[in-house]
Backbone as numpy.savetxt, mean C-alpha at the origin, in Angstrom:
# Nx Ny Nz CAx CAy CAz Cx Cy Cz
-15.65 -30.89 20.22 -15.87 -30.50 19.06 -15.58 -29.05 18.78
-14.95 -28.21 19.80 -14.77 -27.07 19.83 -13.25 -27.01 19.10
-12.59 -28.09 18.95 -11.24 -28.15 18.31 -11.30 -28.48 16.94
-12.40 -28.88 16.39 -12.73 -29.11 14.94 -12.97 -27.97 14.25
-13.49 -26.96 14.73 -13.95 -25.85 13.96 -12.87 -25.17 13.51
-12.86 -24.79 12.36 -11.97 -24.16 11.42 -12.40 -22.83 11.07
-11.47 -21.99 10.90 -11.82 -20.68 10.27 -11.51 -20.88 8.78
-12.52 -19.96 7.85 -12.21 -19.81 6.55 -10.95 -19.21 6.13
-10.23 -19.74 5.17 -8.99 -19.10 4.68 -9.37 -17.88 3.89
-8.68 -16.72 4.40 -8.95 -15.45 3.77 -8.21 -15.49 2.23
-6.99 -16.20 2.27 -6.28 -16.16 0.74 -7.62 -16.96 -0.15
-8.00 -17.96 0.21 -9.21 -18.80 -0.75 -10.44 -17.86 -0.83
-10.87 -16.88 0.18 -12.01 -16.08 -0.19 -11.62 -14.99 -1.06
-10.22 -14.58 -1.20 -9.89 -13.61 -2.00 -9.79 -14.15 -3.57
-9.21 -15.17 -3.77 -9.13 -15.90 -4.91 -10.17 -16.83 -5.37
-11.35 -16.51 -4.82 -12.66 -17.21 -5.30 -13.00 -16.79 -6.35
-12.93 -15.54 -6.52 -13.57 -14.65 -7.48 -12.79 -14.73 -8.92
-13.21 -15.16 -10.07 -12.25 -15.41 -11.16 -11.58 -14.28 -11.53
-12.29 -12.96 -11.18 -11.66 -11.78 -12.06 -10.50 -11.31 -10.91
-10.42 -11.91 -9.83 -9.50 -11.78 -8.72 -8.57 -12.83 -8.27
-8.59 -13.93 -9.20 -7.56 -14.94 -9.05 -6.30 -14.55 -9.05
-5.65 -13.70 -9.94 -4.21 -13.44 -9.91 -4.02 -12.20 -9.32
-4.92 -11.43 -8.60 -4.59 -10.22 -8.25 -3.56 -10.38 -6.91
-3.47 -11.50 -5.92 -2.60 -11.32 -5.04 -1.19 -11.66 -5.61
-1.04 -12.53 -6.50 0.32 -12.67 -7.14 0.73 -11.51 -7.78
-0.26 -10.39 -8.31 0.29 -9.32 -8.94 1.03 -8.34 -8.00
0.07 -8.25 -6.73 0.41 -7.50 -5.71 1.83 -7.72 -5.13
1.92 -9.17 -4.94 3.20 -9.83 -4.33 4.34 -9.48 -5.46
4.30 -8.88 -6.71 5.53 -9.26 -7.36 6.33 -8.11 -6.84
6.15 -7.07 -6.13 6.96 -6.01 -5.80 7.76 -6.71 -4.46
9.05 -6.24 -4.22 9.78 -6.64 -3.17 8.98 -5.94 -1.89
9.04 -6.71 -0.63 8.36 -6.38 0.55 7.03 -6.59 0.89
6.17 -6.76 -0.40 4.67 -7.06 -0.11 4.53 -8.66 -0.23
4.19 -9.15 0.98 3.95 -10.63 1.05 2.46 -10.72 1.01
2.18 -12.07 1.26 0.65 -12.71 1.32 -0.25 -11.92 2.35
0.39 -11.56 3.49 -0.54 -10.89 4.23 -1.04 -9.59 3.76
-0.04 -8.67 3.38 -0.24 -7.53 2.93 -1.12 -7.23 1.79
-0.90 -8.17 0.81 -1.62 -8.43 -0.39 -3.12 -8.76 -0.17
-3.41 -9.73 0.69 -4.56 -10.10 1.12 -5.34 -9.00 1.82
-4.78 -8.13 2.60 -5.28 -7.25 3.43 -5.68 -6.17 2.33
-4.68 -5.79 1.49 -5.29 -4.92 0.50 -6.71 -5.33 -0.19
-6.61 -6.44 -0.75 -7.78 -6.83 -1.47 -9.00 -7.09 -0.63
-9.11 -7.61 0.61 -9.94 -7.74 1.39 -10.71 -6.38 2.14
-9.70 -5.50 2.42 -10.08 -4.21 3.06 -10.57 -3.05 1.97
-9.85 -3.30 0.83 -10.20 -2.37 -0.53 -10.51 -2.92 -1.76
-11.74 -3.84 -1.52 -12.08 -4.41 -2.77 -12.70 -3.63 -4.07
-12.71 -2.37 -4.08 -12.96 -1.51 -5.06 -11.77 -0.69 -5.37
-10.60 -1.27 -5.25 -9.50 -0.47 -5.61 -9.04 -0.17 -6.88
-9.62 -1.13 -7.79 -9.16 -0.96 -9.22 -10.19 0.10 -9.88
-11.18 0.45 -9.14 -12.14 1.48 -9.71 -11.90 2.81 -9.33
-11.04 3.06 -8.33 -10.73 4.51 -7.85 -9.46 5.09 -8.48
-9.54 6.23 -8.18 -8.30 7.28 -8.93 -7.18 7.29 -7.84
-5.92 7.47 -8.24 -4.72 7.42 -7.39 -4.77 7.91 -5.95
-5.43 9.38 -5.69 -5.70 10.05 -4.71 -6.79 9.39 -3.85
-7.76 8.95 -4.43 -8.94 7.90 -3.66 -8.38 6.87 -3.30
-7.29 6.18 -3.81 -6.83 4.88 -3.18 -6.02 5.27 -2.12
-5.13 6.20 -2.19 -4.38 6.60 -1.16 -5.26 7.10 0.00
-6.35 8.14 -0.17 -7.12 8.27 1.01 -7.77 7.18 1.65
-8.27 6.12 1.02 -9.11 5.25 1.15 -8.21 4.14 2.31
-6.74 4.21 1.96 -5.98 3.31 2.92 -5.36 3.87 3.95
-5.76 5.40 3.99 -5.51 6.26 5.04 -4.00 6.54 5.17
-3.30 6.69 4.10 -2.14 7.23 3.88 -1.85 8.34 2.99
-3.23 9.36 2.79 -3.09 10.64 1.99 -2.61 11.71 3.04
-1.96 12.50 2.92 -1.47 13.67 3.83 -2.82 14.50 3.74
-3.02 14.96 4.93 -4.03 15.86 5.52 -3.42 17.10 6.24
-3.82 18.11 5.76 -3.30 19.51 6.16 -4.07 19.95 7.15
-3.90 20.35 8.35 -4.62 21.40 9.25 -4.30 22.78 9.00
-5.30 23.70 8.42 -5.07 24.74 8.22 -6.55 25.64 8.69
-6.26 26.87 9.25 -7.14 27.67 9.68 -6.96 29.23 9.48
-7.42 29.96 8.40 -6.84 31.41 8.32 -5.46 31.32 8.12
-4.58 32.07 9.02 -3.25 32.14 8.84 -2.37 30.97 9.44
-3.13 30.34 10.40 -2.43 29.25 11.05 -2.20 27.95 10.17
-0.93 27.46 10.10 -0.82 26.39 9.49 0.01 25.27 10.27
-0.80 24.00 10.48 -0.27 23.19 11.21 0.46 21.97 10.45
1.23 20.85 10.77 1.73 20.00 10.15 0.57 19.08 9.47
1.41 18.43 8.12 0.33 17.45 7.61 0.70 16.15 8.40
-0.47 15.36 8.16 -0.53 13.91 8.62 -1.28 13.15 8.03
-1.30 11.77 8.23 -2.15 10.68 7.70 -2.83 10.13 8.72
-4.00 9.88 8.52 -4.93 9.30 9.34 -6.24 8.87 8.83
-7.34 8.34 9.18 -8.59 8.11 9.12 -8.72 6.89 7.75
-9.93 7.12 7.46 -10.29 5.73 6.49 -10.26 4.47 7.05
-9.41 3.39 6.30 -9.29 2.31 6.74 -7.94 1.92 7.24
-7.79 1.78 8.62 -6.35 1.71 9.41 -5.55 0.16 9.02
-6.32 -0.89 8.90 -5.59 -1.91 8.58 -4.81 -1.86 7.38
-5.17 -1.52 6.13 -4.25 -1.37 5.14 -2.91 -0.62 5.39
-3.08 0.33 6.09 -2.22 1.64 6.58 -1.11 0.80 7.33
-1.84 -0.19 8.44 -1.01 -0.80 9.28 -0.03 -1.88 8.87
-0.71 -2.45 7.95 0.05 -3.89 7.25 0.93 -3.37 6.29
0.85 -2.09 5.40 1.53 -1.72 4.54 3.03 -0.89 5.22
2.96 -0.63 6.33 3.87 -0.02 6.95 5.16 -0.74 7.03
5.54 -1.78 7.53 6.75 -2.42 7.54 7.12 -3.03 6.00
6.21 -3.47 5.03 6.65 -3.34 3.76 7.14 -2.26 3.03
6.67 -0.89 3.50 7.27 0.08 2.99 8.68 0.45 3.49
9.04 0.04 4.56 10.47 0.05 5.26 11.21 -0.86 4.47
10.69 -2.17 4.08 11.62 -3.19 3.64 11.96 -2.81 2.13
11.00 -1.94 1.50 11.01 -1.64 0.17 12.24 -0.45 0.28
12.34 0.45 1.40 13.18 1.44 1.19 14.75 1.03 1.02
14.86 -0.33 1.54 16.09 -0.98 1.60 16.66 -1.79 0.71
15.30 -2.58 0.03 15.63 -3.60 -1.08 15.19 -3.33 -2.65
14.26 -2.57 -2.39 13.44 -2.03 -4.07 14.46 -1.11 -4.38
15.19 -1.13 -5.73 16.42 -0.35 -6.11 15.39 1.12 -6.31
14.45 1.04 -6.77 13.66 2.43 -7.19 13.00 3.04 -6.34
12.40 2.66 -5.16 11.85 3.10 -4.16 13.12 3.35 -3.21
14.13 2.90 -3.09 15.36 3.20 -2.48 15.75 4.66 -2.91
16.16 4.53 -4.28 16.45 5.86 -4.65 15.29 6.89 -4.46
13.98 6.77 -4.36 13.11 7.98 -4.21 13.23 7.98 -2.61
13.76 7.22 -1.90 13.93 7.46 -0.28 15.23 8.18 -0.12
16.11 7.80 -0.99 17.61 8.57 -0.72 17.21 10.12 -1.29
16.66 10.33 -2.36 16.56 11.66 -2.73 15.66 12.57 -1.63
14.68 11.87 -0.82 13.92 12.79 -0.07 14.69 13.11 1.03
15.51 11.90 1.76 16.46 12.22 2.68 17.46 13.29 2.39
18.25 13.10 1.25 19.18 14.29 0.84 18.49 15.70 0.51
17.37 15.61 0.19 16.20 17.00 0.29 16.13 17.55 1.62
16.61 16.74 2.62 16.09 17.11 3.98 14.89 16.80 4.80
13.98 15.76 4.18 13.03 15.47 4.71 13.26 14.40 5.93
12.36 14.29 7.06 12.78 13.45 8.16 12.50 11.87 7.54
12.84 11.00 8.44 12.63 9.90 7.80 11.13 9.46 7.89
10.55 9.99 8.62 9.25 9.44 8.78 8.31 10.13 7.55
8.51 11.21 7.16 8.07 11.82 6.07 8.33 11.17 4.69
9.64 10.51 4.60 10.15 9.91 3.27 9.39 8.43 3.53
9.43 7.65 4.32 8.83 6.44 4.71 7.35 6.54 4.35
6.51 7.89 4.92 5.27 7.99 4.41 5.07 8.02 3.14
5.99 8.68 2.04 5.74 8.94 0.95 5.84 7.42 0.32
6.74 6.77 0.79 6.82 5.38 -0.06 5.72 4.57 0.47
5.19 4.66 1.55 3.89 3.94 2.23 2.67 4.51 1.32
2.52 5.74 0.86 1.51 6.22 0.09 1.44 5.66 -1.14
2.71 5.18 -1.87 3.04 4.61 -3.00 2.61 3.34 -3.25
2.48 2.45 -2.12 2.20 1.05 -2.08 0.63 0.68 -2.78
-0.21 1.09 -2.06 -1.66 0.92 -2.56 -1.96 1.56 -3.81
-1.17 2.60 -4.29 -1.15 3.11 -5.64 -0.72 1.97 -6.57
0.61 1.49 -6.36 0.96 0.61 -7.00 0.06 -0.88 -7.19
-0.44 -1.07 -6.08 -1.31 -2.38 -6.05 -2.38 -2.01 -6.89
-3.02 -0.76 -6.95 -4.11 -0.72 -7.89 -3.76 -0.69 -9.17
-2.59 -0.42 -9.59 -2.13 -0.34 -10.87 -1.83 -1.69 -11.53
-1.15 -2.38 -10.54 -0.84 -3.88 -10.98 -2.45 -4.69 -11.18
-3.31 -4.36 -10.32 -4.49 -5.40 -10.52 -5.22 -4.53 -11.78
-5.45 -3.35 -11.87 -6.30 -3.02 -13.06 -5.46 -3.47 -14.13
-4.19 -3.27 -14.42 -3.59 -3.29 -15.67 -3.23 -4.91 -15.84
-3.42 -5.76 -14.96 -3.16 -7.05 -14.83 -1.61 -7.37 -15.26
-0.55 -6.64 -14.51 0.71 -6.65 -14.75 1.51 -6.82 -13.58
2.72 -7.31 -13.55 3.62 -7.46 -12.49 4.63 -6.23 -12.51
5.33 -6.46 -11.28 6.29 -5.18 -11.13 7.42 -5.29 -12.11
8.16 -4.25 -12.68 9.24 -4.39 -13.49 10.21 -3.38 -13.17
11.35 -3.54 -12.90 12.66 -2.76 -12.62 12.82 -1.72 -13.72
12.71 -0.33 -13.30 13.32 0.66 -14.53 14.74 0.71 -14.85
14.91 0.52 -16.09 16.22 0.49 -16.41 16.66 1.81 -16.89
17.70 2.53 -16.37 17.96 3.86 -16.85 18.81 3.75 -18.00
């Protein structure tokens, strides 16, 4: 009987709520975000559409934290809060820097300004949960910016 035990599908549990039925599709409309990343965002951050941009980034653990004390200034870093969204969104952020035209341009501008690759990728990474929040809240899909 041990082989007959089945785990519940996380995708089904996310879409069981009528107000969230379309949310995974909206989040996946950007290049680089797949089913796993979209589901992780919705499961780990169910309150995503009710928060402000900075709060979403902080909750996902991708907001910059600066260590300062008196005159001493340390480097900024990201940490804390919910680690699974940050871990899940790291690789899609790298994919977005290669295939998403808008985010590729943002990455290129940061590199041209002399920022290290890790800092530029972290900026793109910080953008991903904020975009997900916007798509779910406004019930819209990704659309490329045409200049």
